[in-house]
C-alpha positions in Angstrom: -11.2 -22.1 49.4 -11.0 -25.9 49.4 -13.4 -26.2 46.4 -11.9 -23.2 44.7 -13.8 -20.3 43.1 -14.0 -22.0 39.7 -12.9 -18.9 37.8 -10.5 -18.7 34.9 -7.9 -17.0 37.1 -7.3 -20.1 39.2 -7.2 -18.2 42.4 -7.0 -21.3 44.6 -3.7 -22.3 42.9 -2.1 -18.9 43.7 -2.5 -19.4 47.4 -2.1 -23.2 47.6 0.6 -23.0 50.4 -0.9 -20.0 52.2 -4.2 -21.4 53.4 -3.2 -20.8 57.0 -2.3 -17.2 56.1 -5.6 -16.7 54.4 -7.5 -18.1 57.4 -5.6 -15.8 59.8 -6.3 -12.8 57.4 -10.0 -13.6 57.5 -10.0 -13.7 61.3 -8.0 -10.5 61.6 -10.4 -8.8 59.2 -13.4 -9.9 61.3 -11.8 -8.2 64.3 -11.7 -4.8 62.6 -14.4 -2.2 63.2 -16.6 -1.5 60.2 -15.0 1.9 59.3 -11.5 0.4 59.6 -12.5 -2.6 57.5 -13.9 -0.5 54.8 -10.8 1.6 54.6 -8.7 -1.6 54.5 -10.8 -2.9 51.6 -10.6 0.4 49.7 -6.8 0.1 49.9 -6.9 -3.4 48.4 -8.8 -2.2 45.4 -6.6 -1.2 42.5 -8.0 0.9 39.7 -7.8 -1.0 36.5 -5.8 0.5 33.7 -6.7 -2.2 31.2 -8.0 -1.1 27.8 -7.3 2.6 28.3 -7.0 3.1 24.5 -9.3 1.9 21.7 -8.1 -0.2 18.8 -7.4 3.0 16.8 -5.3 4.4 19.6 -7.7 7.0 20.9 -8.3 7.6 24.6 -11.3 5.6 25.9 -13.9 7.6 27.8 -15.4 5.5 30.6 -18.6 6.3 32.5 -17.7 4.0 35.3 -14.5 2.9 36.9 -13.3 -0.7 36.9 -11.2 -2.2 39.7 -8.8 -5.1 40.1 -9.2 -7.1 43.3 -5.8 -7.7 44.9 -4.5 -9.9 47.7 -0.8 -10.5 48.5 0.2 -8.8 45.2 -1.9 -11.3 43.2 -4.9 -10.3 41.1 -7.9 -12.4 42.2 -11.5 -12.7 41.3 -14.4 -10.9 43.0 -15.6 -14.1 44.7 -12.2 -14.9 46.2 -11.8 -11.2 47.3 -15.1 -11.3 49.1 -14.1 -14.5 50.9 -10.6 -13.3 51.8 -11.8 -9.9 53.1 -14.9 -11.4 54.7 -17.3 -9.1 53.0 -20.7 -9.6 51.5 -21.9 -8.7 48.0 -23.9 -5.6 48.9 -21.2 -4.2 51.2 -18.6 -4.5 48.5 -21.0 -2.8 46.0 -21.4 0.1 48.4 -17.7 0.4 48.9 -17.1 0.4 45.1 -19.9 2.9 44.6 -18.3 5.1 47.2 -14.8 4.8 45.7 -16.0 5.5 42.2 -18.1 8.5 43.3 -15.1 10.0 45.2 -12.8 9.6 42.2 -15.3 11.0 39.7 -15.8 14.0 42.0 -12.1 14.7 42.1 -12.0 14.7 38.3 -14.9 17.1 38.0 -13.7 19.7 40.5 -11.8 22.8 39.5 -9.5 24.7 41.8 -11.3 27.7 43.2 -9.7 30.8 44.4 -10.7 32.2 47.8 -13.1 35.1 47.3 -11.9 37.0 50.4 -8.4 37.6 49.2 
């Protein structure tokens, strides 16, 4: 975090006075079990609602979901998110794949009535 992430969002400036808090967050995240850590990370992902409509005002159909990475109610870049939540690139990809597959399954399911009633 000292060098900064180098992104356009200037993540290092958002947490300038909270470096101790970020360090403690990293240590606390490392203490979590894998399943608890994954659930915690899934809660920190916010589904992006940017660009829901096209320029002509029609609804945009997306084949994949996009997410905003959040920490302390600030939108941060993927690199900073991975550092703050102490997660690697492939683990984050697996979590994003899991979350997007769960949300797409919910969209495709229809309510079924019980056949034994």
